[in-house]
N, C-alpha and C positions, 0 to 999 in steps of 0.2 A: 551508579550503585549496585554493585548484582544483590536480587533479590535474596540471597541467604550470606550470613557470614560465613567465611571460611573454604569459598571453593575456588582450586588453585587455578591460576588463570589458565587458558586454553587460546588455541588459533585453532579455524577449522576453514579449510576451500572445498567449494562445490560449483559443479557447474549447472547453471543454470538453462531446463529448456525453453530456449524465449517461444517458439514455436508454441506454446502450449500458452504463451503470455496473449497472443493477438484475441483479444476481446474478451478474455474474463484476467481476474485477478493470479497470477500463480507467485505463491510465497516465496521470499530468499530469506527470510531469516525467522525465526519463533520461538518462547519459548520451552517446545516439545519438540523439534523439530520437525515438523511434519511436514509429510509430502518430500522429502530431501532435502529440507532448508537449514541451513545453518543453526546451530543451536544458541539463544541467547538466554541471560540467566537473570530474566525482565519478566513482566508480566504485559506482553507486548510481542506485536508481530511487525514484521515488513512486507508488502508484498509489492509485485508491478504487473502491470497490463500496456499492451500494443494496442490503439484504438486506429482506425479505420475513420477518414473524414465522412460523419454522421453520425460513428455507431455511438453506442448507447451503453455504458455499463451502470447501474445498479448496484450498489451496494450499502448492506443491512450493516446495522450497527446495533450491539445487544447492549440494552439497560445498563447505565452508570458507566459505560464507555466511550473513549472519546476519540477522534481521528484526525489526521494530519494527511492531505493529499498534496503531493509535490506536486511541479508539472515539469519533467526531464526533458520534454523535449515537444512542440509544436505548440498547438494553443487547445484549451476546451472550458467549456461553461460547465459549473458544477450550482446544481439547482439554479440554474439561469443567471451566475455571474461568471463573468468572462474569466479566465485565469491564463496568461503567454507564460511560454516557456520560462523557467525561472521562478513562477509563482509559485503560493501555497497558500492553504485554508485550512485553516482549523472549524474544525467538524464536531458542534457539542448539542447536545437537547437536540438529537434527530435518531429516527429509529433508522433513515433510508436515504441515503444521496446517489443523486445520481447526475452520472458524469456525462458529458454529449461532448465528441471528438469535433471541432472546428476548421481542422487540419489533424495530418498525420499526427498523432500523438505519444507518447512514451509517459507514464504518471508512477509514481510511486503513492502507494498507501501506507498511512502509519496505523493501528488499530493501538489504540493505548487505553492505561488502565485509570 
């Protein structure tokens, strides 16, 4: 459901600069279309990151926010819990999450209200 009623359906397509995702989160979709991401009408954001083996990515969550990490490729440890390709992890009541690549990996991070 959109964040507001009466929003006309729409379609967007953007090219993502994958090089910027090496070791960092890059926005794919967000409510305000920040950093050339696709605009969605929700209080949510979707980002991606590519990590090399042993690389660490720290993700900060604002108070009252939730997260979801989806492992698209490879394997990672999220706050020391191992996740394999296809696995996901719900995050709540955390201000910071540490993701360590156990092999070359690609992750999706959902920042949710």
